Structure formats: structure tokens, C-alpha cells
C-alpha positions as CSV (number, residue, x, y, z in Angstrom):
1,M,103.9,112.4,89.8
2,D,106.4,114.5,91.7
3,A,109.9,115.3,90.7
4,L,111.5,112.5,92.8
5,N,109.3,109.8,91.3
6,K,110.1,111.1,87.8
7,L,113.8,110.9,88.6
8,N,113.4,107.4,89.9
9,V,111.6,106.3,86.7
10,L,114.3,107.9,84.6
11,S,116.9,105.9,86.6
12,L,115.0,102.7,85.9
13,V,114.8,103.5,82.2
14,L,118.5,104.3,82.0
15,S,119.3,101.1,83.8
16,A,117.2,99.2,81.2
17,V,119.2,100.9,78.4
18,L,122.5,99.9,80.1
19,V,121.3,96.3,80.3
20,A,120.3,96.4,76.6
21,M,123.8,97.8,75.7
22,A,125.4,94.9,77.6
23,C,123.4,92.4,75.6
24,V,124.7,93.6,72.2
25,K,126.9,90.9,70.6
26,S,130.6,91.8,70.1
27,D,130.4,90.8,66.4
28,R,127.7,93.4,65.8
29,V,129.8,96.1,67.6
30,R,132.8,95.2,65.5
31,S,130.9,95.4,62.3
32,W,129.5,98.8,63.3
33,R,132.9,100.0,64.2
34,E,134.3,98.7,60.9
35,N,131.7,100.6,59.0
36,I,132.3,103.9,60.9
37,N,136.1,103.7,61.0
38,P,137.7,101.0,58.8
39,S,141.3,101.8,59.9
40,A,140.6,101.4,63.6
41,P,142.4,98.6,65.4
42,D,140.4,95.5,66.4
43,L,139.2,95.3,70.0
44,P,140.0,92.2,72.1
45,D,137.3,90.1,73.6
46,S,138.4,91.2,77.1
47,A,137.3,94.8,76.3
48,F,133.8,93.6,75.6
49,V,133.7,91.6,78.8
50,A,134.9,94.6,80.8
51,A,132.3,96.8,79.1
52,R,129.5,94.3,79.9
53,V,130.6,94.2,83.6
54,V,130.7,98.0,83.8
55,F,127.3,98.3,82.1
56,L,125.6,95.7,84.3
57,G,127.2,97.2,87.4
58,L,126.0,100.7,86.6
59,A,122.5,99.2,85.8
60,G,122.5,97.5,89.2
61,V,123.4,100.7,91.0
62,G,120.7,102.6,89.1
63,V,118.0,100.1,90.1
64,Y,119.2,100.1,93.7
65,L,119.1,103.9,93.8
66,A,115.7,104.0,92.2
67,V,114.2,101.6,94.7
68,Q,115.7,103.6,97.6
69,G,114.4,106.8,96.0
70,F,110.9,105.4,95.8
71,G,111.1,104.6,99.5
72,V,112.2,108.1,100.3
73,S,109.4,109.5,98.1
74,D,106.9,107.4,99.9
75,D,108.2,108.4,103.4
76,A,108.2,112.1,102.5
77,S,104.6,112.2,101.4
78,W,101.7,112.7,103.8
79,S,98.9,110.3,104.1
80,D,95.4,111.5,104.4
81,G,95.2,110.5,108.0
82,E,98.4,112.3,108.9
83,L,97.3,115.5,107.1
84,T,93.9,115.4,108.8
85,S,95.4,114.9,112.2
86,A,98.0,117.7,111.7
87,V,95.3,120.2,110.6
88,Q,93.0,119.2,113.4
89,Q,95.7,119.6,116.0
90,A,96.8,122.9,114.6
91,T,93.2,124.3,114.6
92,D,92.6,123.0,118.2
93,D,95.8,124.7,119.4
94,L,94.9,128.0,117.8
95,N,91.1,127.9,118.5
96,G,90.0,130.8,120.6
97,Y,93.3,132.6,121.1
98,T,94.0,136.0,119.7
99,F,97.6,136.9,119.2
100,R,99.3,140.3,119.2
101,P,100.6,141.1,115.7
102,T,103.9,142.5,117.0
103,T,105.0,139.9,119.6
104,G,102.9,136.8,118.8
105,A,102.1,136.4,122.4
106,P,98.5,135.5,123.3
107,L,96.3,138.1,125.0
108,S,95.7,137.5,128.7
109,G,92.6,135.6,129.8
110,S,91.1,132.4,128.6
111,P,88.9,132.2,125.5
112,A,85.8,131.7,127.6
113,T,86.3,134.9,129.7
114,R,87.1,137.3,126.8
115,P,84.3,139.2,125.1
């Protein structure tokens, strides 16, 4: 798996974590908060609704970017047919020609007439 695919999978995992965070009930968060800091002021329900909207929005963006990234990764990779064709064309273009090491220009004469 290449680096781009690993990044896309990581994005999907983080999106799943964000969805899981959005599914936590507000009573449970309030009890955790009460245990950690008993003197903290109580949070209104609107804060939990806003947090859920933000979490789900970020998860949606993460999934969208991961799907786009998988498309980019697929377009960037070479298929076996493309690779074979490119190598065949390159070897056909270079077959029989000798190049000067300094200029890169081919020597005069066709491959059939050279010794």
C-alpha cells in the first residue's frame, strides 16, 4: 500500500472516530465532565448540538477527501498494459541508435548501414 492510500485509510478511520464522538449522549459527557471538574459550569444543550454538527461535518469532509484521494491514487498508478506499452515504445525508439555521450545526438547513418 502506498503512502497516499495509507493517508486515505487514516482519513476514513478518523472520520469514523468523529462519527462515534457525535453519537455520545450529552448526559454521559456531563457526567464525565462532572467527575473531572466538579466546579465547571453546566453546558447548554445547544453546545452539544453544535458539537455534533461540527463533528459530522468534519467526518463528511474526511470521507469526501478520502474518496477523492483513492481516485487520485488510482489515476496515478500504472496498469500493466500501460507499463508494457511504454517500455516497448521506449525500446523501439532507442533500438539500434548509438548516441554520443557528450551531445546526446545520434551518430550519422541508419542502424542497418553501420557496422
